[in-house]
VMD Tcl script that draws the C-alpha trace (Angstrom):
set ca {
  {0.11 0.06 0.19}
  {1.00 3.64 -0.46}
  {-0.16 6.79 0.92}
  {-1.68 9.73 -1.55}
  {-2.99 13.27 -0.75}
  {-6.33 14.01 -2.43}
  {-6.72 17.63 -3.30}
  {-7.95 18.90 0.09}
  {-4.93 17.57 1.93}
  {-6.50 14.79 3.62}
  {-3.90 11.46 3.56}
  {-5.51 8.23 2.56}
  {-3.88 4.73 1.28}
  {-4.44 2.80 -1.74}
  {-2.87 -0.14 -3.48}
  {0.28 -0.04 -4.74}
  {1.26 -0.52 -8.42}
  {4.07 -0.70 -10.73}
  {4.15 1.18 -14.09}
  {2.32 -1.85 -16.20}
  {-0.29 -1.35 -13.62}
  {0.06 -4.44 -11.77}
  {-0.38 -5.05 -8.00}
  {2.62 -5.06 -5.81}
  {2.93 -7.49 -3.53}
  {5.19 -7.43 -0.12}
  {7.61 -10.40 -0.52}
  {7.68 -10.07 3.78}
  {4.22 -10.69 4.12}
  {4.20 -13.34 1.72}
  {6.19 -15.11 3.16}
  {4.72 -15.00 6.70}
  {1.80 -16.24 5.15}
  {2.98 -19.42 3.86}
  {5.36 -19.88 7.15}
  {1.67 -19.74 8.90}
  {-0.55 -22.18 6.85}
  {2.87 -24.27 7.09}
  {2.49 -23.94 11.18}
  {-1.58 -24.29 10.53}
  {-1.72 -27.46 8.48}
  {1.05 -29.38 11.17}
  {-1.28 -28.42 14.32}
  {-3.78 -30.97 15.22}
  {-7.46 -30.50 14.88}
  {-9.39 -28.56 17.40}
  {-12.32 -30.59 18.32}
  {-15.70 -28.86 18.69}
  {-17.37 -29.12 22.45}
  {-19.41 -31.10 21.92}
  {-17.64 -34.16 19.86}
  {-14.93 -33.35 22.71}
  {-17.90 -34.20 25.16}
  {-18.86 -37.40 23.26}
  {-15.08 -38.37 22.61}
  {-14.33 -38.29 26.27}
  {-17.31 -39.84 27.94}
  {-18.52 -42.20 25.02}
  {-21.56 -42.74 23.18}
  {-22.74 -44.80 26.10}
  {-22.48 -42.39 28.26}
  {-23.76 -38.85 26.80}
  {-27.02 -38.59 24.95}
  {-27.50 -35.78 22.32}
  {-30.53 -33.83 21.22}
  {-29.48 -31.43 18.59}
  {-30.35 -31.08 14.57}
  {-27.47 -32.93 13.57}
  {-28.09 -35.46 11.35}
  {-24.69 -36.92 11.17}
  {-21.62 -37.09 13.39}
  {-18.30 -38.69 13.48}
  {-17.74 -41.60 16.68}
  {-14.77 -42.76 17.91}
  {-14.46 -46.67 17.98}
  {-12.57 -48.72 20.61}
  {-10.07 -49.56 17.99}
  {-9.07 -45.22 17.50}
  {-10.78 -45.36 13.91}
  {-13.68 -43.08 13.10}
  {-17.08 -43.60 11.51}
  {-19.87 -41.79 10.40}
  {-23.34 -42.16 11.56}
  {-26.36 -41.38 10.98}
  {-28.47 -39.21 13.45}
  {-32.36 -39.53 12.78}
  {-35.26 -37.09 14.97}
  {-36.29 -40.62 16.83}
  {-32.51 -41.23 17.72}
  {-32.54 -38.12 19.58}
  {-36.37 -38.80 20.85}
  {-34.40 -42.39 22.29}
  {-31.16 -40.91 23.68}
  {-33.54 -37.78 25.47}
  {-35.35 -40.12 26.88}
  {-32.35 -42.61 28.17}
  {-31.14 -39.70 30.20}
  {-34.41 -39.13 32.08}
  {-34.60 -42.38 32.59}
  {-30.75 -42.39 34.31}
  {-29.02 -44.80 31.57}
  {-26.83 -41.98 30.71}
  {-25.68 -39.52 33.19}
  {-25.23 -36.92 30.32}
  {-27.10 -35.11 28.07}
  {-26.07 -32.00 25.62}
  {-28.65 -30.03 23.61}
  {-28.81 -27.42 21.00}
  {-31.37 -25.05 20.24}
  {-32.90 -27.53 17.81}
  {-32.80 -29.67 20.61}
  {-34.16 -27.64 23.10}
  {-37.68 -26.96 21.77}
  {-40.69 -28.96 23.66}
  {-38.63 -30.91 25.42}
  {-38.23 -31.00 29.65}
  {-34.73 -31.91 30.90}
  {-35.28 -31.24 34.56}
  {-35.77 -33.89 37.92}
  {-38.88 -34.83 36.96}
  {-40.65 -36.89 39.65}
  {-42.21 -38.39 37.05}
  {-39.02 -40.15 35.92}
  {-36.28 -42.01 37.49}
  {-33.72 -39.70 37.14}
  {-34.30 -37.21 39.84}
  {-30.70 -36.65 40.27}
  {-29.87 -32.47 40.68}
  {-29.13 -31.43 37.29}
  {-26.17 -29.29 36.69}
  {-26.38 -27.34 33.90}
  {-23.28 -26.43 32.13}
  {-23.88 -22.82 29.80}
  {-21.33 -23.47 27.02}
  {-22.66 -21.04 24.46}
  {-24.90 -18.63 25.51}
  {-25.06 -16.84 22.15}
  {-26.31 -13.21 21.36}
  {-30.22 -13.56 21.85}
  {-31.43 -13.42 25.56}
  {-34.50 -15.23 24.47}
  {-33.09 -18.21 23.75}
  {-30.76 -18.15 26.53}
  {-33.35 -18.43 28.91}
  {-35.41 -20.88 26.99}
  {-32.54 -23.02 27.10}
  {-32.16 -22.57 30.81}
  {-35.75 -23.42 31.41}
  {-35.73 -26.72 30.55}
  {-33.85 -28.08 33.00}
  {-35.40 -25.83 36.03}
  {-39.29 -26.34 35.91}
  {-41.99 -27.23 37.85}
  {-42.97 -30.88 39.57}
  {-38.65 -31.43 40.07}
  {-37.23 -33.06 43.28}
  {-34.76 -30.61 43.03}
  {-33.43 -27.26 41.20}
  {-30.60 -27.15 39.07}
  {-27.11 -25.84 39.29}
  {-26.57 -23.61 36.28}
  {-22.70 -22.96 35.67}
  {-21.59 -20.76 32.68}
  {-18.44 -21.70 31.33}
  {-15.91 -19.40 30.16}
  {-11.65 -19.73 29.67}
  {-8.80 -17.99 30.82}
  {-8.93 -15.29 28.05}
  {-10.51 -12.04 29.74}
  {-11.83 -10.85 26.48}
  {-14.21 -13.78 26.42}
  {-16.26 -11.73 29.12}
  {-17.28 -9.34 26.32}
  {-19.77 -12.21 25.48}
  {-20.29 -12.83 28.84}
  {-21.28 -9.30 29.14}
  {-23.70 -8.93 26.01}
  {-26.15 -11.89 27.78}
  {-26.13 -10.68 31.30}
  {-27.23 -7.26 30.08}
  {-29.43 -8.91 27.65}
  {-31.07 -11.15 30.34}
  {-31.75 -8.20 32.75}
  {-32.95 -6.33 29.50}
  {-35.56 -9.17 29.07}
  {-36.31 -9.30 32.80}
  {-37.33 -5.09 32.91}
  {-39.10 -6.09 29.40}
  {-40.94 -9.18 30.47}
  {-41.96 -8.91 33.96}
  {-41.06 -4.63 34.73}
  {-38.08 -5.48 36.91}
  {-34.49 -6.52 36.59}
  {-32.70 -10.01 37.13}
  {-35.96 -11.52 36.59}
  {-35.08 -12.96 32.82}
  {-31.13 -13.86 34.07}
  {-32.22 -15.37 38.10}
  {-29.93 -14.16 39.40}
  {-27.22 -16.16 37.42}
  {-24.31 -13.55 37.09}
  {-22.56 -11.25 39.10}
  {-22.79 -7.58 38.44}
  {-19.78 -7.51 37.12}
  {-20.42 -9.54 34.42}
  {-22.07 -6.68 32.73}
  {-19.35 -5.28 31.37}
  {-22.38 -2.60 30.22}
  {-23.37 -0.98 33.65}
  {-23.24 2.65 34.80}
  {-20.55 1.00 36.92}
  {-18.57 -0.26 34.06}
  {-19.03 2.79 32.09}
  {-17.47 4.87 34.78}
  {-14.57 2.55 35.63}
  {-13.75 2.66 31.60}
  {-13.80 6.51 31.81}
  {-11.37 6.28 34.69}
  {-9.10 3.51 33.18}
  {-8.52 5.92 29.89}
  {-7.40 8.83 32.17}
  {-5.05 6.74 34.29}
  {-3.64 5.53 30.53}
  {-3.25 9.16 29.62}
  {-1.21 9.45 32.48}
  {0.69 6.61 32.39}
  {-0.75 5.02 35.88}
  {-1.49 1.79 34.77}
  {1.41 -1.10 34.42}
  {-0.57 -3.35 31.67}
  {-0.18 -1.29 28.53}
  {1.87 1.98 27.40}
  {-0.94 4.65 26.44}
  {1.41 5.06 22.53}
  {1.28 0.64 22.49}
  {-2.46 0.43 23.67}
  {-3.30 3.43 20.60}
  {-1.28 1.14 18.54}
  {-2.63 -2.12 18.77}
  {-6.00 -1.53 18.82}
  {-5.75 1.29 16.40}
  {-8.15 3.92 19.09}
  {-7.20 7.33 18.34}
  {-7.52 8.99 21.95}
  {-5.27 11.86 22.11}
  {-5.94 15.40 20.49}
  {-3.32 17.85 21.21}
  {-1.68 16.17 24.23}
  {-5.24 15.65 25.62}
  {-7.85 13.06 25.92}
  {-10.54 13.69 23.19}
  {-13.78 14.57 24.37}
  {-15.91 11.92 22.81}
  {-14.20 8.50 24.23}
  {-14.91 5.28 22.63}
  {-17.68 3.67 24.21}
  {-17.56 0.29 26.16}
  {-18.66 -1.67 23.24}
  {-16.08 -0.75 20.79}
  {-13.38 -0.98 23.93}
  {-13.92 -4.75 24.45}
  {-13.71 -5.30 20.56}
  {-10.66 -3.87 20.10}
  {-9.31 -5.60 23.39}
  {-10.45 -9.07 21.23}
  {-7.64 -8.30 19.13}
  {-4.54 -8.43 21.24}
  {-2.53 -10.96 22.97}
  {-3.77 -12.84 25.66}
  {-1.45 -12.05 28.11}
  {-1.97 -7.90 27.40}
  {-5.83 -9.00 27.77}
  {-5.57 -10.45 31.03}
  {-3.43 -7.66 32.66}
  {-5.76 -5.07 31.24}
  {-9.09 -6.58 32.18}
  {-7.21 -7.20 36.01}
  {-6.75 -3.67 36.42}
  {-10.17 -2.42 34.65}
  {-12.19 -4.87 36.70}
  {-10.43 -3.54 39.92}
  {-11.91 0.03 38.77}
  {-15.27 -2.13 38.60}
  {-14.80 -3.94 41.71}
  {-14.08 -0.61 43.55}
  {-16.90 1.22 42.38}
  {-19.80 -1.59 43.34}
  {-18.03 -2.20 46.88}
  {-18.17 1.45 47.55}
  {-21.69 1.56 46.33}
  {-22.88 -1.25 48.50}
  {-21.35 0.22 51.56}
  {-22.98 3.37 51.34}
  {-26.00 1.47 50.38}
  {-26.68 2.91 47.13}
  {-26.37 -0.19 45.01}
  {-29.37 -1.15 42.81}
  {-29.30 -4.63 42.81}
  {-33.32 -4.42 41.29}
  {-35.49 -6.58 42.62}
  {-34.01 -9.59 44.63}
  {-36.02 -12.89 46.66}
  {-35.05 -13.59 49.87}
  {-34.71 -17.64 49.77}
  {-34.90 -19.55 52.93}
  {-36.09 -23.09 54.02}
  {-38.70 -21.85 55.98}
  {-40.71 -18.11 56.15}
  {-43.27 -17.09 58.82}
  {-45.42 -13.73 59.10}
  {-45.06 -13.39 62.83}
  {-46.93 -10.38 62.95}
  {-48.55 -7.52 60.95}
  {-49.21 -3.64 61.34}
  {-51.69 -2.03 59.57}
  {-49.87 1.09 58.43}
  {-52.69 2.85 56.05}
  {-56.12 1.41 56.10}
  {-57.51 0.76 52.08}
  {-60.66 -1.13 51.24}
  {-59.16 -4.11 50.92}
  {-55.25 -6.15 51.10}
  {-54.40 -4.42 47.71}
  {-54.91 -0.70 48.55}
  {-53.94 -0.77 52.05}
  {-50.13 -0.59 53.34}
  {-49.28 -3.03 55.87}
  {-45.70 -3.93 58.06}
  {-44.71 -7.87 58.33}
  {-42.88 -9.18 60.70}
  {-41.49 -12.21 58.75}
  {-39.28 -14.81 60.11}
  {-36.88 -16.62 58.22}
  {-35.59 -19.84 58.58}
  {-32.48 -21.69 56.89}
  {-29.56 -24.32 57.06}
  {-25.97 -22.80 57.28}
  {-23.89 -23.83 54.04}
  {-20.99 -24.91 56.07}
  {-17.44 -25.45 54.05}
  {-15.84 -28.14 55.56}
  {-12.13 -28.90 56.24}
  {-11.34 -30.81 53.36}
  {-12.62 -28.26 51.23}
  {-10.86 -25.45 52.50}
  {-7.33 -27.68 52.19}
  {-7.76 -28.03 48.80}
  {-8.52 -24.85 48.42}
  {-5.16 -24.39 50.33}
  {-3.64 -26.18 48.35}
  {-4.54 -25.50 44.86}
  {-3.23 -20.96 46.28}
  {0.21 -23.35 47.48}
  {2.46 -20.92 49.94}
  {0.32 -17.53 48.51}
  {-2.45 -19.30 51.27}
  {-2.13 -18.32 54.70}
  {-4.13 -19.85 57.78}
  {-5.27 -16.92 60.86}
  {-6.47 -16.96 63.62}
  {-8.56 -13.92 65.48}
  {-6.45 -13.04 68.30}
  {-10.06 -11.64 70.01}
  {-13.15 -13.54 68.66}
  {-10.97 -16.82 68.13}
  {-12.27 -17.39 64.81}
  {-10.15 -18.72 62.37}
  {-10.12 -17.94 58.47}
  {-8.11 -19.24 55.27}
  {-6.53 -16.02 53.57}
  {-6.06 -16.36 50.17}
  {-5.26 -13.69 47.01}
  {-8.05 -11.65 45.06}
  {-7.81 -9.16 42.37}
  {-6.49 -5.85 42.88}
  {-8.71 -3.17 43.79}
  {-7.62 0.48 41.90}
  {-8.28 3.49 43.07}
  {-9.32 6.41 41.02}
  {-5.88 7.89 41.04}
  {-4.24 4.77 39.99}
  {-2.75 3.39 43.46}
  {-2.79 -0.73 43.36}
  {-4.79 -1.37 47.02}
  {-3.51 -5.80 47.53}
  {-7.01 -6.98 48.44}
  {-7.23 -10.55 50.08}
  {-10.06 -12.71 50.49}
  {-11.08 -14.35 54.22}
  {-12.74 -17.81 53.88}
  {-14.34 -18.82 56.46}
  {-16.47 -21.75 58.05}
  {-19.84 -20.14 56.67}
  {-19.00 -17.19 55.13}
  {-16.64 -15.27 52.87}
  {-15.67 -11.78 52.83}
  {-12.83 -9.55 51.55}
  {-10.05 -7.22 53.17}
  {-7.57 -5.00 51.67}
  {-4.07 -4.77 52.77}
  {-4.64 -2.26 54.82}
  {-7.62 -3.19 56.99}
  {-5.83 -6.94 57.19}
  {-2.62 -5.38 59.33}
  {-4.50 -3.12 61.80}
  {-7.46 -6.17 62.03}
  {-6.62 -9.19 64.97}
  {-5.98 -11.81 62.24}
  {-2.66 -13.56 63.26}
  {-0.94 -16.67 61.79}
  {-2.35 -19.73 62.55}
  {-0.21 -23.50 62.92}
  {-1.86 -26.02 61.15}
  {-3.10 -28.13 64.00}
  {-4.59 -24.86 65.90}
  {-5.98 -24.26 62.71}
  {-7.55 -28.00 62.03}
  {-9.00 -27.71 66.04}
  {-10.74 -24.22 65.52}
  {-12.66 -24.60 61.62}
  {-14.01 -28.08 63.32}
  {-15.17 -26.37 66.08}
  {-16.59 -23.41 63.98}
  {-18.68 -26.09 61.77}
  {-19.86 -28.28 64.35}
  {-21.12 -24.70 66.37}
  {-22.79 -23.48 62.70}
  {-24.58 -27.32 61.84}
  {-26.25 -27.67 65.57}
  {-28.86 -25.44 64.93}
  {-30.37 -23.52 62.05}
  {-29.96 -19.78 61.31}
  {-32.93 -17.46 61.90}
  {-33.28 -14.08 61.26}
  {-36.70 -11.63 61.97}
  {-36.91 -8.32 59.24}
  {-39.39 -6.16 58.54}
  {-41.02 -5.93 55.31}
  {-43.71 -3.17 53.82}
  {-46.06 -4.38 51.16}
  {-49.14 -2.85 49.85}
  {-49.27 0.33 48.35}
  {-45.86 2.20 49.34}
  {-46.08 5.17 47.04}
  {-47.46 7.42 50.05}
  {-45.14 6.15 52.43}
  {-42.30 5.74 50.53}
  {-40.26 8.67 51.54}
  {-40.72 7.37 55.32}
  {-39.29 4.51 54.87}
  {-35.55 5.42 55.32}
  {-33.04 6.25 52.31}
  {-31.82 2.84 51.65}
  {-34.72 1.56 49.32}
  {-34.55 -2.28 49.43}
  {-36.85 -4.02 47.33}
  {-37.73 -7.99 47.84}
  {-39.68 -10.82 46.97}
  {-40.94 -13.83 48.92}
  {-42.87 -16.82 49.55}
  {-44.08 -17.94 52.87}
  {-44.58 -21.57 54.57}
  {-48.46 -20.70 53.90}
  {-47.77 -20.12 50.45}
  {-48.41 -16.19 49.80}
  {-46.52 -14.67 47.38}
  {-45.32 -11.11 48.51}
  {-43.65 -8.34 47.00}
  {-42.57 -5.36 49.49}
  {-39.78 -3.09 50.86}
  {-37.19 -4.00 53.88}
  {-37.80 -1.73 56.53}
  {-34.24 -1.39 58.53}
  {-34.66 -2.19 62.26}
  {-33.62 0.85 63.41}
  {-36.13 2.93 61.72}
  {-39.31 0.47 62.48}
  {-40.48 3.11 65.41}
  {-39.42 5.81 63.91}
  {-41.76 5.36 60.91}
  {-44.64 4.39 63.18}
  {-44.03 6.96 65.23}
  {-44.24 8.83 62.02}
  {-47.40 7.54 60.75}
  {-48.97 8.14 64.67}
  {-49.05 4.23 65.37}
  {-48.78 3.59 69.36}
  {-47.59 0.64 70.53}
  {-43.33 0.44 69.78}
  {-42.01 -2.63 68.51}
  {-39.36 -4.65 70.88}
  {-36.28 -5.87 69.34}
  {-34.30 -8.13 70.19}
  {-30.71 -7.39 71.74}
  {-29.38 -9.34 68.51}
  {-31.54 -7.06 66.88}
  {-30.80 -3.78 68.79}
  {-26.86 -4.22 67.88}
  {-27.13 -5.49 64.56}
  {-28.80 -2.30 63.80}
  {-26.29 0.08 65.50}
  {-23.41 -2.11 62.95}
  {-25.20 -0.87 59.97}
  {-25.16 2.66 61.21}
  {-28.62 2.98 62.72}
  {-29.02 5.26 66.03}
  {-31.56 2.51 67.79}
  {-32.98 3.08 71.57}
  {-32.51 0.19 74.18}
  {-35.70 -0.75 75.88}
  {-38.86 1.64 76.20}
  {-38.25 5.10 78.12}
  {-34.85 4.41 79.05}
  {-33.02 7.16 77.36}
  {-30.16 4.96 76.04}
  {-29.06 4.88 72.71}
  {-26.91 2.34 70.79}
  {-24.58 3.76 67.92}
  {-21.58 2.63 66.17}
  {-18.41 4.66 66.11}
  {-14.98 4.67 64.79}
  {-12.37 5.28 67.73}
  {-8.34 5.54 67.11}
  {-9.36 3.12 63.53}
  {-11.43 0.72 65.55}
  {-15.16 0.01 64.99}
  {-17.14 0.51 68.64}
  {-20.79 0.01 70.12}
  {-21.07 3.55 72.14}
  {-23.67 4.09 74.80}
  {-25.12 7.54 74.96}
  {-27.99 9.12 77.14}
  {-26.86 7.86 79.93}
  {-27.04 9.14 83.68}
  {-23.60 10.16 84.49}
  {-24.84 8.90 87.89}
  {-25.48 5.60 87.07}
  {-21.38 4.99 85.57}
  {-20.81 2.82 88.09}
  {-23.85 0.56 87.81}
  {-22.74 0.73 83.57}
  {-19.47 -0.21 84.32}
  {-20.64 -3.02 86.66}
  {-22.62 -4.68 83.70}
  {-19.86 -5.04 81.55}
  {-19.28 -1.19 80.08}
  {-16.18 0.50 80.03}
  {-15.84 4.04 79.38}
  {-12.67 6.36 77.56}
  {-11.96 10.15 77.90}
  {-11.77 11.58 74.41}
  {-11.42 15.79 74.36}
  {-11.94 16.31 77.42}
  {-15.50 14.14 77.59}
  {-16.39 10.85 79.11}
  {-17.89 8.40 76.45}
  {-19.26 4.96 77.16}
  {-18.69 2.02 74.97}
  {-19.83 -1.56 74.98}
  {-17.73 -4.12 74.41}
  {-18.43 -6.37 71.27}
  {-18.52 -9.84 72.35}
  {-20.41 -9.08 75.03}
  {-22.86 -6.62 72.88}
  {-26.16 -8.59 73.38}
  {-25.81 -9.68 76.74}
  {-25.60 -6.27 77.94}
  {-28.17 -4.71 76.09}
  {-30.47 -7.06 77.11}
  {-29.87 -6.14 80.80}
  {-29.76 -2.50 79.94}
  {-33.20 -3.16 78.18}
  {-34.51 -4.96 81.47}
  {-34.55 -1.96 83.28}
}
mol new
graphics top color blue
foreach p $ca { graphics top sphere $p radius 0.5 }
foreach p [lrange $ca 0 end-1] q [lrange $ca 1 end] { graphics top cylinder $p $q radius 0.2 }
display resetview
């Protein structure tokens, strides 16, 4: 090619020709093409996912329900045979899977219409389905239809959905598209997000959300200032062909997230992964910040529990019937704890090797396994090391700075095993119980009275009642009743009072005691402060377990976290 200028001075390229008008070919490009073809011809063929599954497990174990009429089958002697497939063969394979004769089923769009593959109570095979989503495609409605084949009514147990991706970060482009379209499909068909996806995808999977778009703008600025380690500004512009700079400044109209994702796919895999690690660090930082601030919009989430019971019901605003009235429900939830066994955490530690560290909290005596997590990136380009703490009942993320200020200390292998087993036994002994408050019915007239953090939830009670409402924080329940002029406050349990205080609410203790409990930050440590006490009651409060500290010439009262519920119970009884 050669570069020429038109009459306006604009440069463009055109094929180079010799004096006779014949195109001039680059000898170096021809040599590279011949070497590439030679290399490709020497490489073994890559089997499609369907053929790979059949070759690995055999036709006796795999039921295929697709639209293809022929397939290559590997024989025991290593040779291959071209086998014809008819619609009746697909039906026979589907029946074999439902009857338990074949343990694996592979179906496509053609085989997913008009068929059911769930753990039906009418068939012999009632084992839990583990549905691997290999190729979600670009159409959300077809993805929902395929997922619905294994999740239906009259089933012994629901399936487990597992989207499958590779370690190539650029592939997140396709997962992001199907996650966004599933959420959009739910908003169109049922008036709420996440209905289509059924919470299958994480918020970070949708790279076209507002959080992801804001993170991309920050990524552009950090790239231009040279604060990223994955790639330089000039190298990125050269490799992707994106024009991001004009007269030394970023252009006003930066490429949108869709174009950025498409260009990322053209980069080498190592650079793709490095760029995505930094970019996802920005996205996770924004999502975590929004969750901590209570502004994260997760749509309508379903409360899942083994048993949901309505313990009390208060009419907030009357109406002609239940559909026009507003009610405050006290809901009690009960479910078995999901406990991670010692064998599972040991396997996790072996997978990380020397990067895994066993910890024990010097204050509570609890144990956790520390493993590396994705590094978070601040808006200034500072990389913040982050760790994942795996506990017997849950897991959490903690930054390196917070970990240093905490009471977590390294523990030897024997102590870790003993404490882990003891925590697991304690969690398994009794189910987890929780009480929360749900406002249902006509909510718009009192929407502003329900607090600043709107959390909409859906639930189905033990007696079959389907409810959709807004969560009222524990610390705001009595305030809400007072604003509506309803006498008779709801008595919170000591555990609920402590939990509400940890959530940042100012909670009253008991009736007419004047005491309130609130979380405070003192010397970098979260504490529970008791306010409204009579100075003459200092000896009594200290005898019950409270402790004082003089800060800026003022005596302040605090409650030990480990004994908070017992002390609050004693104070409430006065």
